[in-house]
C-alpha positions in Angstrom: -88.1 166.8 275.2 -85.9 165.3 277.9 -84.0 162.1 277.0 -82.1 159.9 279.4 -79.5 157.4 278.3 -76.0 156.1 279.4 -73.6 158.5 277.7 -69.8 158.6 277.7 -67.8 161.4 276.0 -67.9 165.2 275.4 -69.8 167.5 273.2 -68.2 170.8 271.9 -70.3 173.2 269.8 -68.2 175.0 267.3 -71.1 176.7 265.4 -74.8 176.5 265.1 -74.4 173.8 262.5 -71.1 172.1 263.2 -70.2 170.1 266.3 -67.5 168.0 267.7 -68.4 165.1 269.9 -67.7 161.6 271.1 -70.8 159.6 272.1 -71.3 156.0 272.9 -74.3 154.4 274.6 -75.8 150.9 274.8 -79.5 150.4 275.1 -82.4 147.9 274.5 -86.0 148.9 274.2 -88.9 146.4 274.1 -92.6 146.9 273.1 -95.2 144.2 273.6 -98.9 143.8 274.1 -102.1 142.3 272.7 -104.7 143.5 270.2 -108.4 142.7 270.7 -111.4 143.4 268.6 -114.5 144.9 270.1 -117.4 144.4 270.6 -116.5 140.7 270.5 -113.4 141.0 272.7 -111.6 138.5 270.4 -107.9 138.4 270.2 -106.9 139.5 266.7 -104.4 137.6 264.6 -102.3 139.3 261.9 -103.0 142.8 263.2 -100.2 145.1 262.2 -98.3 147.2 264.7 -96.0 150.1 263.4 -93.7 152.0 265.6 -93.2 155.7 264.5 -90.8 158.2 266.1 -93.0 161.2 266.5 -90.2 163.7 266.6 -89.2 162.9 263.0 -92.4 161.1 261.8 -90.1 158.2 260.8 -91.5 154.6 260.7 -88.9 152.6 262.6 -90.2 149.1 262.7 -93.4 146.9 262.5 -94.7 143.5 263.6 -97.8 141.3 263.3 -99.8 139.7 266.1 -99.8 136.0 266.5 -102.7 133.6 267.0 -103.0 134.8 270.6 -103.2 138.5 269.4 -99.8 139.2 270.9 -97.0 141.2 269.3 -93.4 142.0 270.2 -90.9 144.6 269.0 -87.3 144.8 270.1 -84.9 147.7 269.5 -81.4 146.8 270.3 -78.7 149.6 269.9 -75.2 148.5 270.8 -72.4 151.0 271.3 -73.9 153.6 268.9 -71.3 156.2 268.0 -73.0 158.9 266.1 -70.1 161.4 265.9 -66.6 160.2 266.9 -63.8 162.7 266.4 -61.6 164.6 268.9 -62.0 167.9 267.1 -62.9 169.5 263.8 -59.6 169.6 262.1 -57.6 169.8 258.9 -54.8 167.3 258.7 -52.1 167.2 257.8 -51.5 170.8 258.4 -49.2 172.2 257.0 -49.3 170.0 253.8 -47.6 169.8 250.5 -50.3 168.7 247.9 -53.1 166.9 249.9 -55.1 167.5 253.0 -58.5 166.6 254.6 -61.1 168.7 256.3 -62.8 166.4 258.8 -66.0 167.7 260.4 -69.5 166.7 261.7 -72.7 168.4 260.8 -76.1 168.0 262.5 -78.2 168.4 259.4 -77.8 167.0 255.9 -77.9 169.4 252.9 -75.9 171.6 250.6 -73.0 173.7 252.1 -70.9 176.4 250.4 -67.1 175.5 250.3 -65.0 178.7 249.8 -61.2 178.7 249.7 -59.4 182.1 249.6 -55.8 183.4 250.0 -54.8 185.9 252.6 -55.0 188.7 250.1 -58.6 187.8 249.3 -58.2 186.0 246.1 -60.8 183.3 245.5 -59.1 179.9 244.9 -62.3 177.7 245.0 -66.0 178.5 245.3 -68.4 175.5 245.1 -71.4 173.7 246.7 -70.8 170.4 248.5 -73.4 167.9 249.7 -72.9 166.8 253.3 -74.6 164.1 255.3 -75.8 164.4 258.9 -72.9 163.1 261.0 -69.2 162.7 260.0 -67.9 164.0 256.6 -64.4 164.2 255.0 -63.7 166.9 252.4 -60.5 165.7 250.6 -58.5 168.6 248.9 -55.6 168.2 246.4 -53.6 170.7 244.3 -53.3 174.4 244.8 -50.7 177.1 245.2 -48.2 177.5 248.1 -49.4 179.9 250.8 -51.8 180.4 253.7 -55.4 179.5 252.8 -58.7 180.3 254.5 -61.2 177.4 254.2 -64.8 178.5 254.9 -67.8 176.2 255.1 -71.2 178.0 255.1 -74.6 176.3 255.6 -77.4 175.4 258.0 -77.4 179.0 259.3 -73.8 178.8 260.3 -70.3 179.8 259.0 -67.0 178.3 260.1 -63.5 179.1 258.8 -60.3 177.1 259.1 -56.7 178.1 258.3 -54.3 175.8 256.5 -50.7 176.2 255.2 -49.7 174.7 251.8 -46.0 174.3 251.4 -45.6 173.8 247.6 -47.4 174.5 244.3 -49.2 171.5 242.9 -51.6 172.6 240.2 -55.3 173.3 240.2 -57.4 172.6 243.3 -59.5 169.5 243.3 -61.9 168.1 245.9 -64.2 165.2 246.8 -66.6 164.5 249.7 -66.9 161.3 251.7 -69.4 160.5 254.4 -67.9 158.5 257.2 -70.2 156.4 259.4 -68.2 155.5 262.6 -71.2 154.0 264.2 -71.3 150.4 265.3 -75.0 149.4 265.8 -77.5 146.6 265.4 -80.7 147.9 263.9 -83.5 145.3 263.9 -85.7 147.1 261.4 -83.0 148.1 259.0 -84.7 151.5 258.7 -83.3 155.0 259.1 -84.2 156.1 262.6 -83.7 154.9 266.2 -85.9 154.8 269.3 -84.4 155.5 272.6 -85.6 155.7 276.2 -87.2 159.2 276.5 -88.3 159.4 272.9 -92.0 159.9 272.1 -93.3 157.0 270.1 -96.6 156.4 268.3 -97.8 152.9 267.8 -100.2 152.5 264.9 -102.5 149.4 264.9 -104.3 148.2 261.8 -106.4 145.2 260.8 -108.7 144.6 257.8 -112.2 145.0 258.9 -111.3 147.1 262.0 -110.9 150.9 262.5 -107.4 152.4 262.7 -106.1 152.9 266.2 -102.9 154.4 267.7 -101.2 155.0 271.0 -98.6 157.6 271.9 -96.3 157.5 274.9 -92.8 158.2 276.2 -90.5 155.2 275.8 -89.2 153.3 278.8 -86.9 150.3 278.6 -89.9 147.9 278.6 -93.2 149.1 277.3 -96.6 147.3 277.3 -99.2 148.7 275.0 -102.5 146.8 274.6 -105.0 148.0 272.1 -108.7 147.4 271.4 -109.7 148.0 267.8 -113.3 148.8 267.0 -114.6 146.3 264.4 -116.2 147.9 261.3 -119.7 146.6 261.2 -121.1 144.5 258.3 -124.4 145.8 257.1 -126.9 143.0 256.6 -129.7 143.9 254.1 -132.6 141.9 252.9 -136.0 142.9 251.5 -139.1 140.8 252.3 -142.3 141.2 250.2 -145.2 139.5 252.1 -147.8 137.9 250.0 -150.7 135.5 250.3 -150.2 132.2 248.5 -151.8 133.5 245.4 -149.4 136.5 245.3 -151.9 139.0 246.8 -150.1 141.6 249.1 -150.7 140.9 252.8 -151.9 144.5 253.3 -155.3 142.9 253.1 -154.6 141.0 256.3 -156.4 141.9 259.5 -155.6 142.4 262.4 -152.2 142.9 260.8 -149.2 140.9 259.6 -146.0 140.7 261.6 -142.9 138.6 261.6 -140.2 138.5 264.3 -136.4 138.0 263.7 -134.2 136.9 266.5 -130.8 138.2 265.4 -127.4 137.5 267.1 -126.2 140.1 269.6 -125.9 143.0 269.7 -129.0 143.4 267.5 -131.3 141.0 269.3 -135.0 140.5 268.7 -137.0 142.7 266.3 -140.5 142.6 265.0 -141.4 143.9 261.5 -144.6 144.9 259.6 -144.9 145.7 255.9 -144.4 149.4 255.0 -146.5 151.5 252.6 -144.8 149.7 249.7 -145.8 146.3 251.1 -142.1 145.6 251.9 -140.0 145.0 254.9 -136.6 146.4 254.3 -134.2 145.1 257.0 -130.8 146.8 257.5 -128.9 145.8 260.6 -125.2 146.0 261.6 -123.4 142.9 262.7 -119.9 142.2 264.0 -119.2 138.7 262.5 -116.5 136.4 263.8 -114.6 134.3 261.2 -116.4 136.2 258.4 -119.8 134.6 259.1 -122.9 136.7 260.0 -124.4 133.9 262.1 -127.9 132.5 262.4 -131.3 134.1 262.6 -134.4 132.6 264.0 -137.6 133.7 262.2 -141.1 133.6 263.6 -144.3 134.0 261.7 -146.6 135.9 264.0 -149.9 136.2 262.0 -152.6 133.6 262.6 -155.7 135.2 261.0 -156.8 137.3 258.0 -160.1 138.5 256.7 -161.3 138.5 253.1 -164.8 139.7 252.2 -165.6 140.1 255.8 -165.0 136.5 256.5 -162.2 135.6 258.9 -159.9 132.9 257.7 -156.8 131.4 259.4 -153.3 131.3 257.9 -150.6 128.8 258.6 -147.8 130.2 260.5 -145.1 128.8 258.3 -141.9 130.4 257.1 -141.9 130.4 253.3 -139.3 132.6 251.6 -138.7 132.4 247.9 -136.9 134.5 245.3 -138.9 135.7 242.3 -139.3 132.9 239.8 -137.2 130.6 242.0 -135.9 127.5 240.1 -137.5 124.3 241.2 -134.2 122.9 242.1 -133.5 125.6 244.7 -134.7 125.2 248.3 -136.9 127.8 249.8 -134.6 130.2 251.7 -136.1 129.4 255.1 -136.3 125.7 254.5 -134.1 123.4 256.6 -132.2 120.4 255.3 -134.8 118.1 256.8 -136.3 115.6 254.4 -139.8 116.7 255.5 -140.6 119.6 253.2 -143.5 120.9 255.3 -142.0 124.1 256.9 -142.3 125.1 260.5 -143.8 128.2 262.2 -140.2 129.0 263.5 -137.1 128.3 261.5 -133.4 129.1 262.0 -131.4 129.9 258.9 -128.0 131.4 258.0 -128.0 135.2 257.7 -125.5 134.9 254.8 -128.1 133.0 252.8 -130.5 136.0 253.2 -128.0 138.8 252.8 -128.6 141.0 249.8 -131.8 139.1 248.8 -135.2 140.3 247.7 -137.6 137.5 249.0 -141.2 136.8 248.6 -142.6 135.9 252.0 -145.6 133.7 251.4 -148.6 133.2 253.8 -150.6 130.0 253.2 -154.3 129.8 254.2 -155.7 127.2 256.5 -158.8 126.8 254.3 -160.1 127.6 250.8 -162.6 130.5 250.8 -165.3 128.8 248.8 -164.9 125.5 250.6 -164.9 126.5 254.3 -165.4 123.0 255.5 -161.9 122.0 254.1 -159.3 122.9 256.7 -155.6 122.5 256.4 -153.1 121.7 259.1 -149.8 119.9 259.2 -151.2 116.4 258.9 -153.9 117.3 256.4 -151.5 119.3 254.2 -149.1 116.3 254.1 -152.1 114.1 253.2 -153.2 116.3 250.3 -149.6 116.4 249.1 -149.4 112.6 248.9 -150.3 110.6 245.9 -152.6 107.8 246.9 -151.7 105.7 243.9 -148.0 105.1 244.6 -147.6 106.2 248.2 -145.0 108.7 247.2 -144.8 112.4 248.0 -146.3 114.8 245.5 -143.7 116.0 243.0 -142.9 118.5 240.4 -140.3 118.1 237.7 -136.7 118.8 238.4 -135.1 121.2 235.9 -131.9 119.6 234.6 -130.1 122.0 232.3 -130.3 122.3 229.4 -133.6 120.5 229.5 -136.9 122.2 230.4 -140.2 120.8 231.4 -141.7 119.5 228.2 -145.4 118.8 227.6 -146.2 116.5 224.8 -149.8 116.5 223.5 -150.1 113.2 221.5 -152.0 113.5 218.3 -152.7 109.7 218.3 -154.3 107.4 220.7 -152.2 106.0 223.5 -153.1 102.4 222.7 -153.7 102.8 219.0 -150.9 104.8 217.3 -152.7 104.5 213.9 -155.8 106.4 215.0 -155.6 110.2 215.5 -157.5 112.1 218.1 -159.7 114.9 216.8 -158.3 118.4 216.7 -161.3 119.6 218.8 -160.5 117.1 221.5 -156.9 118.0 221.5 -157.8 121.7 221.8 -160.1 120.9 224.7 -157.2 119.0 226.5 -154.8 121.9 226.0 -157.4 124.5 227.2 -157.9 122.5 230.4 -154.2 122.0 230.8 -153.6 125.8 230.6 -156.1 126.3 233.4 -154.0 123.8 235.5 -150.7 125.6 234.7 -152.1 129.1 235.2 -152.8 128.2 238.9 -149.1 128.8 239.6 -148.9 132.2 237.7 -149.7 134.4 240.7 -150.9 138.0 241.2 -147.4 139.2 241.9 -146.2 137.8 238.6 -144.1 135.1 240.3 -144.4 132.0 238.2 -143.5 129.2 240.5 -143.3 126.6 237.7 -140.2 126.1 235.7 -140.1 127.0 232.0 -142.4 124.8 229.9 -142.3 123.9 226.3 -145.5 122.5 224.6 -145.5 120.3 221.5 -148.1 118.5 219.5 -146.5 115.2 218.6 -146.8 111.5 217.8 -144.5 108.6 218.2 -143.0 109.0 214.8 -141.8 112.6 214.9 -138.5 114.1 215.9 -139.8 115.7 219.1 -140.9 112.4 220.5 -137.6 110.8 219.6 -135.6 113.7 221.0 -137.4 113.2 224.3 -136.6 109.5 224.3 -133.0 110.3 223.4 -132.4 112.5 226.5 -130.8 109.5 227.9 -131.8 107.5 230.9 -134.4 108.0 232.2 -136.6 108.2 229.2 -139.0 111.1 229.2 -136.9 112.9 231.8 -138.9 116.2 232.7 -141.7 115.2 230.3 -145.5 115.4 230.9 -147.4 113.3 228.4 -151.0 114.1 227.5 -152.9 111.6 225.4 -156.4 110.2 224.5 -157.1 106.6 225.0 -160.0 104.3 224.1 -159.6 102.6 227.5 -160.5 104.2 230.8 -158.9 107.5 231.6 -156.2 107.7 234.3 -152.9 109.2 235.4 -149.5 107.7 235.9 -146.1 108.6 237.3 -142.8 106.8 237.0 -140.2 107.1 239.7 -136.6 106.0 239.7 -133.6 105.9 241.9 -131.2 106.1 238.9 -131.1 109.8 239.5 -131.8 111.4 242.8 -132.2 114.9 244.1 -131.3 115.6 247.7 -130.8 111.8 248.0 -134.5 111.2 247.1 -136.0 109.4 244.1 -136.7 111.5 241.0 -139.6 111.6 238.7 -139.1 110.2 235.2 -142.4 111.4 233.7 -146.1 111.8 234.3 -149.0 110.9 232.1 -152.6 112.0 231.8 -154.8 110.0 229.5 -158.5 110.5 228.9 -161.2 109.2 226.6 -162.8 111.3 223.8 -166.1 111.1 225.7 -164.5 112.6 228.8 -166.0 115.9 230.0 -163.9 119.0 230.4 -164.0 118.5 234.1 -162.6 115.0 233.8 -159.9 116.2 231.4 -159.0 119.0 233.9 -158.9 116.6 236.8 -156.5 114.2 235.0 -154.3 117.1 233.9 -154.3 118.4 237.4 -153.4 115.1 239.0 -150.6 114.5 236.4 -149.2 118.0 236.9 -149.3 118.3 240.7 -149.3 114.6 241.7 -152.4 115.1 243.8 -154.9 112.2 243.8 -158.1 111.6 245.7 -158.0 109.4 248.8 -161.2 107.6 247.7 -163.8 108.5 245.2 -163.2 111.2 242.6 -160.9 114.2 242.9 -163.1 116.2 240.5 -165.5 117.8 242.9 -162.6 119.1 245.0 -160.7 120.7 242.1 -163.2 121.7 239.4 -166.4 123.8 239.4 -168.6 122.3 236.7 -170.9 125.4 236.6 -168.1 127.8 235.8 -165.5 125.5 234.2 -162.9 126.9 236.5 -160.6 125.5 239.2 -161.8 125.6 242.8 -160.1 127.6 245.4 -158.9 124.3 246.9 -157.4 123.3 243.6 -155.5 126.6 243.4 -154.4 126.4 247.0 -153.1 122.8 246.8 -151.5 123.3 243.4 -149.6 126.4 244.6 -148.7 124.7 247.8 -147.1 121.8 245.9 -145.0 124.1 243.8 -144.1 126.4 246.7 -143.2 123.7 249.3 -142.0 120.7 247.3 -138.6 120.4 245.6 -139.8 117.7 243.3 -138.5 114.7 245.2 -140.1 111.3 245.3 -139.5 110.7 248.9 -141.8 108.1 250.6 -143.6 109.4 253.7 -144.9 107.8 256.8 
């Protein structure tokens, strides 16, 4: 390789491994440039740049890019004198008891030092370690006479003649490496870079693929580099269901959802696979560690069950399995209105690595085709007409759970016990209400519930009261009364969730003469907060002929649990 530099002096080769020279040159080399990330073309801060001399593989220096993605390396070599001596020589010569062999070698290593007399007698035979550059072998002692000093190594052999004038005992030696250079080395490392050298610049940055550039050095060098960003793989699994947990494979003409991803992925439409799942895996190139936002569209508007076409609400409802009641639906915005939209924009980070149930809500109940749902009607059904507040479920406040207390005494007469048969009836109807939210896909959208038979004198009743303000926090009270049946809910702003009033407790009370349908209706209203606008709620939620909840009751009950976070927010 051809090198050019300002050079003063001479070079005399005495053997393949030994040389005499005097060199001195002054040189400054500069590297600079910028580092960008692709595909975003953003300037990369804290990218590392390492300069390596390719001839020796030696790392010479390194630097980091600044906030503008720029780096700068400076190599300043001032009057470097690698080997400075007029000749390989022994001095003094002749000598009495001490002399020096001064020499320069072009490769470090072990060399054989052999001293013999003219008649061939060996006076010293040893190995010495020499460094690349200037070395001094100091000799002392020895017998008077002419000595041949031979140095063998690095595929070369060189012999020098010296005259010792007096006897001075056994021969001793030591080796010293003399560095005559006068240089400024910015990196403090072992090698130098000069104009004409071949240099490799290596560029690295966490999250980006390694890159390098090789070139012949000039006094000023500009090397810009684009580093390919390592993609982040976004993964989420969607399991589409109807609101009762039935797979949407029953849908006709087909269920689809569209995701509008950030570039470069763009817009993609998905349908469930043979496993009733949508497995999404896409590569993104996030800036500042954030995957960005995705806009989700629900494309399906109709489905058919039993040959009858029924509409579905194009709302985005994404939930984890057994999602706690205090956690927002994944596709729910921060708006106080808990009714979702047909299109929503959410953070990709909030969906990454999740397995989500994607619920489709019907526009009408199958056995009650005249009852249609839309945005306004749904909000109306989810309002309680008694207090003007939004339907609510209990907020789970650890370590407390939703507790149901079945009072064994009358609400207005603690000295009179309700019959066991009536209490059993109340519990049976309550279980029908709760089972509405245990769905076909085994996703129970209610929070854990504990059930107790109790009265006002036992420890359970007192423990609930001692939960601290508010009394009955997370409690549902079921009781018989000699007065008219009814339901009640108590709200407070003492504690809030999402800045909205919370529910203290709900209560369902009924007379012993109440029918199963009446008991079911009161339990239903107390559990889900749904009341009739006028007249009786019973015909809408209970089928007297079968003793089972109506499709409408199941729809509304599930909607309340799926859509509502349990706030007591007033609605217009």
